[in-house]
Chimera marker file (.cmm) of the C-alpha trace (Angstrom):
<marker_set name="trace">
<marker id="1" x="61.662" y="85.849" z="65.412" r="1" g="1" b="0" radius="0.5"/>
<marker id="2" x="63.392" y="88.415" z="62.975" r="1" g="1" b="0" radius="0.5"/>
<marker id="3" x="64.040" y="92.085" z="64.170" r="1" g="1" b="0" radius="0.5"/>
<marker id="4" x="62.327" y="94.806" z="62.961" r="1" g="1" b="0" radius="0.5"/>
<marker id="5" x="63.222" y="98.111" z="62.458" r="1" g="1" b="0" radius="0.5"/>
<marker id="6" x="61.662" y="100.979" z="62.142" r="1" g="1" b="0" radius="0.5"/>
<marker id="7" x="62.829" y="104.093" z="60.139" r="1" g="1" b="0" radius="0.5"/>
<marker id="8" x="61.920" y="107.742" z="61.826" r="1" g="1" b="0" radius="0.5"/>
<marker id="9" x="64.529" y="110.180" z="59.857" r="1" g="1" b="0" radius="0.5"/>
<marker id="10" x="64.584" y="114.232" z="61.696" r="1" g="1" b="0" radius="0.5"/>
<marker id="11" x="63.673" y="116.741" z="59.102" r="1" g="1" b="0" radius="0.5"/>
<marker id="12" x="63.917" y="119.665" z="61.866" r="1" g="1" b="0" radius="0.5"/>
<marker id="13" x="65.910" y="119.220" z="64.439" r="1" g="1" b="0" radius="0.5"/>
<marker id="14" x="65.164" y="120.931" z="67.934" r="1" g="1" b="0" radius="0.5"/>
<marker id="15" x="63.728" y="121.268" z="71.063" r="1" g="1" b="0" radius="0.5"/>
<marker id="16" x="60.617" y="120.420" z="69.890" r="1" g="1" b="0" radius="0.5"/>
<marker id="17" x="61.649" y="117.707" z="67.903" r="1" g="1" b="0" radius="0.5"/>
<marker id="18" x="63.198" y="116.409" z="71.065" r="1" g="1" b="0" radius="0.5"/>
<marker id="19" x="60.221" y="116.609" z="73.264" r="1" g="1" b="0" radius="0.5"/>
<marker id="20" x="58.204" y="114.175" z="70.431" r="1" g="1" b="0" radius="0.5"/>
<marker id="21" x="60.815" y="111.475" z="70.546" r="1" g="1" b="0" radius="0.5"/>
<marker id="22" x="60.669" y="112.022" z="73.943" r="1" g="1" b="0" radius="0.5"/>
<marker id="23" x="57.523" y="111.405" z="74.639" r="1" g="1" b="0" radius="0.5"/>
<marker id="24" x="56.735" y="108.686" z="71.800" r="1" g="1" b="0" radius="0.5"/>
<marker id="25" x="59.982" y="106.828" z="73.210" r="1" g="1" b="0" radius="0.5"/>
<marker id="26" x="57.637" y="106.613" z="76.654" r="1" g="1" b="0" radius="0.5"/>
<marker id="27" x="54.215" y="105.694" z="74.855" r="1" g="1" b="0" radius="0.5"/>
<marker id="28" x="56.641" y="102.953" z="73.070" r="1" g="1" b="0" radius="0.5"/>
<marker id="29" x="57.920" y="102.534" z="76.889" r="1" g="1" b="0" radius="0.5"/>
<marker id="30" x="62.340" y="103.189" z="75.444" r="1" g="1" b="0" radius="0.5"/>
<marker id="31" x="64.247" y="104.655" z="77.821" r="1" g="1" b="0" radius="0.5"/>
<marker id="32" x="65.094" y="107.083" z="74.272" r="1" g="1" b="0" radius="0.5"/>
<marker id="33" x="64.413" y="106.923" z="70.455" r="1" g="1" b="0" radius="0.5"/>
<marker id="34" x="67.735" y="109.151" z="69.880" r="1" g="1" b="0" radius="0.5"/>
<marker id="35" x="68.467" y="109.699" z="66.083" r="1" g="1" b="0" radius="0.5"/>
<marker id="36" x="72.267" y="109.445" z="64.549" r="1" g="1" b="0" radius="0.5"/>
<marker id="37" x="74.830" y="111.977" z="62.982" r="1" g="1" b="0" radius="0.5"/>
<marker id="38" x="72.597" y="111.716" z="59.681" r="1" g="1" b="0" radius="0.5"/>
<marker id="39" x="69.463" y="112.694" z="61.428" r="1" g="1" b="0" radius="0.5"/>
<marker id="40" x="67.722" y="108.924" z="62.207" r="1" g="1" b="0" radius="0.5"/>
<marker id="41" x="66.677" y="107.254" z="64.799" r="1" g="1" b="0" radius="0.5"/>
<marker id="42" x="65.697" y="103.538" z="64.416" r="1" g="1" b="0" radius="0.5"/>
<marker id="43" x="63.324" y="101.694" z="66.797" r="1" g="1" b="0" radius="0.5"/>
<marker id="44" x="64.199" y="98.473" z="66.658" r="1" g="1" b="0" radius="0.5"/>
<marker id="45" x="61.330" y="95.938" z="67.918" r="1" g="1" b="0" radius="0.5"/>
<marker id="46" x="62.061" y="92.026" z="68.119" r="1" g="1" b="0" radius="0.5"/>
<marker id="47" x="58.906" y="90.951" z="69.377" r="1" g="1" b="0" radius="0.5"/>
<marker id="48" x="56.711" y="92.176" z="66.862" r="1" g="1" b="0" radius="0.5"/>
<marker id="49" x="54.066" y="89.917" z="65.300" r="1" g="1" b="0" radius="0.5"/>
<marker id="50" x="54.263" y="92.008" z="62.003" r="1" g="1" b="0" radius="0.5"/>
<marker id="51" x="56.507" y="94.747" z="60.488" r="1" g="1" b="0" radius="0.5"/>
<marker id="52" x="52.965" y="96.586" z="59.961" r="1" g="1" b="0" radius="0.5"/>
<marker id="53" x="52.065" y="96.093" z="63.323" r="1" g="1" b="0" radius="0.5"/>
<marker id="54" x="55.446" y="97.768" z="64.864" r="1" g="1" b="0" radius="0.5"/>
<marker id="55" x="54.989" y="100.268" z="62.329" r="1" g="1" b="0" radius="0.5"/>
<marker id="56" x="51.366" y="101.195" z="63.728" r="1" g="1" b="0" radius="0.5"/>
<marker id="57" x="53.025" y="101.401" z="67.197" r="1" g="1" b="0" radius="0.5"/>
<marker id="58" x="55.335" y="103.798" z="66.157" r="1" g="1" b="0" radius="0.5"/>
<marker id="59" x="53.000" y="105.534" z="64.348" r="1" g="1" b="0" radius="0.5"/>
<marker id="60" x="50.527" y="105.498" z="66.947" r="1" g="1" b="0" radius="0.5"/>
<marker id="61" x="53.187" y="106.931" z="69.966" r="1" g="1" b="0" radius="0.5"/>
<marker id="62" x="53.733" y="109.606" z="67.359" r="1" g="1" b="0" radius="0.5"/>
<marker id="63" x="50.185" y="110.573" z="67.059" r="1" g="1" b="0" radius="0.5"/>
<marker id="64" x="50.028" y="110.943" z="70.981" r="1" g="1" b="0" radius="0.5"/>
<marker id="65" x="53.387" y="112.386" z="71.151" r="1" g="1" b="0" radius="0.5"/>
<marker id="66" x="52.027" y="115.625" z="69.136" r="1" g="1" b="0" radius="0.5"/>
<marker id="67" x="49.266" y="116.254" z="66.412" r="1" g="1" b="0" radius="0.5"/>
<marker id="68" x="52.648" y="118.004" z="64.974" r="1" g="1" b="0" radius="0.5"/>
<marker id="69" x="55.111" y="115.478" z="64.495" r="1" g="1" b="0" radius="0.5"/>
<marker id="70" x="55.302" y="115.496" z="60.903" r="1" g="1" b="0" radius="0.5"/>
<marker id="71" x="55.882" y="119.146" z="61.179" r="1" g="1" b="0" radius="0.5"/>
<marker id="72" x="59.701" y="117.951" z="62.715" r="1" g="1" b="0" radius="0.5"/>
<marker id="73" x="59.799" y="114.288" z="61.837" r="1" g="1" b="0" radius="0.5"/>
<marker id="74" x="59.147" y="111.600" z="59.023" r="1" g="1" b="0" radius="0.5"/>
<marker id="75" x="58.400" y="108.475" z="59.453" r="1" g="1" b="0" radius="0.5"/>
<marker id="76" x="59.572" y="105.461" z="57.066" r="1" g="1" b="0" radius="0.5"/>
<marker id="77" x="56.312" y="103.767" z="54.918" r="1" g="1" b="0" radius="0.5"/>
<marker id="78" x="55.528" y="100.637" z="55.598" r="1" g="1" b="0" radius="0.5"/>
<marker id="79" x="57.463" y="97.585" z="54.010" r="1" g="1" b="0" radius="0.5"/>
<marker id="80" x="55.671" y="96.913" z="51.241" r="1" g="1" b="0" radius="0.5"/>
<marker id="81" x="53.800" y="100.246" z="50.803" r="1" g="1" b="0" radius="0.5"/>
<marker id="82" x="54.650" y="103.222" z="48.255" r="1" g="1" b="0" radius="0.5"/>
<link id1="1" id2="2" r="1" g="1" b="0" radius="0.2"/>
<link id1="2" id2="3" r="1" g="1" b="0" radius="0.2"/>
<link id1="3" id2="4" r="1" g="1" b="0" radius="0.2"/>
<link id1="4" id2="5" r="1" g="1" b="0" radius="0.2"/>
<link id1="5" id2="6" r="1" g="1" b="0" radius="0.2"/>
<link id1="6" id2="7" r="1" g="1" b="0" radius="0.2"/>
<link id1="7" id2="8" r="1" g="1" b="0" radius="0.2"/>
<link id1="8" id2="9" r="1" g="1" b="0" radius="0.2"/>
<link id1="9" id2="10" r="1" g="1" b="0" radius="0.2"/>
<link id1="10" id2="11" r="1" g="1" b="0" radius="0.2"/>
<link id1="11" id2="12" r="1" g="1" b="0" radius="0.2"/>
<link id1="12" id2="13" r="1" g="1" b="0" radius="0.2"/>
<link id1="13" id2="14" r="1" g="1" b="0" radius="0.2"/>
<link id1="14" id2="15" r="1" g="1" b="0" radius="0.2"/>
<link id1="15" id2="16" r="1" g="1" b="0" radius="0.2"/>
<link id1="16" id2="17" r="1" g="1" b="0" radius="0.2"/>
<link id1="17" id2="18" r="1" g="1" b="0" radius="0.2"/>
<link id1="18" id2="19" r="1" g="1" b="0" radius="0.2"/>
<link id1="19" id2="20" r="1" g="1" b="0" radius="0.2"/>
<link id1="20" id2="21" r="1" g="1" b="0" radius="0.2"/>
<link id1="21" id2="22" r="1" g="1" b="0" radius="0.2"/>
<link id1="22" id2="23" r="1" g="1" b="0" radius="0.2"/>
<link id1="23" id2="24" r="1" g="1" b="0" radius="0.2"/>
<link id1="24" id2="25" r="1" g="1" b="0" radius="0.2"/>
<link id1="25" id2="26" r="1" g="1" b="0" radius="0.2"/>
<link id1="26" id2="27" r="1" g="1" b="0" radius="0.2"/>
<link id1="27" id2="28" r="1" g="1" b="0" radius="0.2"/>
<link id1="28" id2="29" r="1" g="1" b="0" radius="0.2"/>
<link id1="29" id2="30" r="1" g="1" b="0" radius="0.2"/>
<link id1="30" id2="31" r="1" g="1" b="0" radius="0.2"/>
<link id1="31" id2="32" r="1" g="1" b="0" radius="0.2"/>
<link id1="32" id2="33" r="1" g="1" b="0" radius="0.2"/>
<link id1="33" id2="34" r="1" g="1" b="0" radius="0.2"/>
<link id1="34" id2="35" r="1" g="1" b="0" radius="0.2"/>
<link id1="35" id2="36" r="1" g="1" b="0" radius="0.2"/>
<link id1="36" id2="37" r="1" g="1" b="0" radius="0.2"/>
<link id1="37" id2="38" r="1" g="1" b="0" radius="0.2"/>
<link id1="38" id2="39" r="1" g="1" b="0" radius="0.2"/>
<link id1="39" id2="40" r="1" g="1" b="0" radius="0.2"/>
<link id1="40" id2="41" r="1" g="1" b="0" radius="0.2"/>
<link id1="41" id2="42" r="1" g="1" b="0" radius="0.2"/>
<link id1="42" id2="43" r="1" g="1" b="0" radius="0.2"/>
<link id1="43" id2="44" r="1" g="1" b="0" radius="0.2"/>
<link id1="44" id2="45" r="1" g="1" b="0" radius="0.2"/>
<link id1="45" id2="46" r="1" g="1" b="0" radius="0.2"/>
<link id1="46" id2="47" r="1" g="1" b="0" radius="0.2"/>
<link id1="47" id2="48" r="1" g="1" b="0" radius="0.2"/>
<link id1="48" id2="49" r="1" g="1" b="0" radius="0.2"/>
<link id1="49" id2="50" r="1" g="1" b="0" radius="0.2"/>
<link id1="50" id2="51" r="1" g="1" b="0" radius="0.2"/>
<link id1="51" id2="52" r="1" g="1" b="0" radius="0.2"/>
<link id1="52" id2="53" r="1" g="1" b="0" radius="0.2"/>
<link id1="53" id2="54" r="1" g="1" b="0" radius="0.2"/>
<link id1="54" id2="55" r="1" g="1" b="0" radius="0.2"/>
<link id1="55" id2="56" r="1" g="1" b="0" radius="0.2"/>
<link id1="56" id2="57" r="1" g="1" b="0" radius="0.2"/>
<link id1="57" id2="58" r="1" g="1" b="0" radius="0.2"/>
<link id1="58" id2="59" r="1" g="1" b="0" radius="0.2"/>
<link id1="59" id2="60" r="1" g="1" b="0" radius="0.2"/>
<link id1="60" id2="61" r="1" g="1" b="0" radius="0.2"/>
<link id1="61" id2="62" r="1" g="1" b="0" radius="0.2"/>
<link id1="62" id2="63" r="1" g="1" b="0" radius="0.2"/>
<link id1="63" id2="64" r="1" g="1" b="0" radius="0.2"/>
<link id1="64" id2="65" r="1" g="1" b="0" radius="0.2"/>
<link id1="65" id2="66" r="1" g="1" b="0" radius="0.2"/>
<link id1="66" id2="67" r="1" g="1" b="0" radius="0.2"/>
<link id1="67" id2="68" r="1" g="1" b="0" radius="0.2"/>
<link id1="68" id2="69" r="1" g="1" b="0" radius="0.2"/>
<link id1="69" id2="70" r="1" g="1" b="0" radius="0.2"/>
<link id1="70" id2="71" r="1" g="1" b="0" radius="0.2"/>
<link id1="71" id2="72" r="1" g="1" b="0" radius="0.2"/>
<link id1="72" id2="73" r="1" g="1" b="0" radius="0.2"/>
<link id1="73" id2="74" r="1" g="1" b="0" radius="0.2"/>
<link id1="74" id2="75" r="1" g="1" b="0" radius="0.2"/>
<link id1="75" id2="76" r="1" g="1" b="0" radius="0.2"/>
<link id1="76" id2="77" r="1" g="1" b="0" radius="0.2"/>
<link id1="77" id2="78" r="1" g="1" b="0" radius="0.2"/>
<link id1="78" id2="79" r="1" g="1" b="0" radius="0.2"/>
<link id1="79" id2="80" r="1" g="1" b="0" radius="0.2"/>
<link id1="80" id2="81" r="1" g="1" b="0" radius="0.2"/>
<link id1="81" id2="82" r="1" g="1" b="0" radius="0.2"/>
</marker_set>
């Protein structure tokens, strides 16, 4: 099964961003979700049934982390959507 990467871009670095990413990581059963030097974090699934399902999992984890997640993070659109 191919790897499915989901991209999260940090738009406002700081403590709240770190809290949101940590909460999302816990919900996704991951040790952490850390952005690279360019402010981009990748969540890679190797067991997702589809890229849409993987995207939904990340979106739901961010939603559960806090309603304000969109003020700090940008979730790249689903593949195949504009």
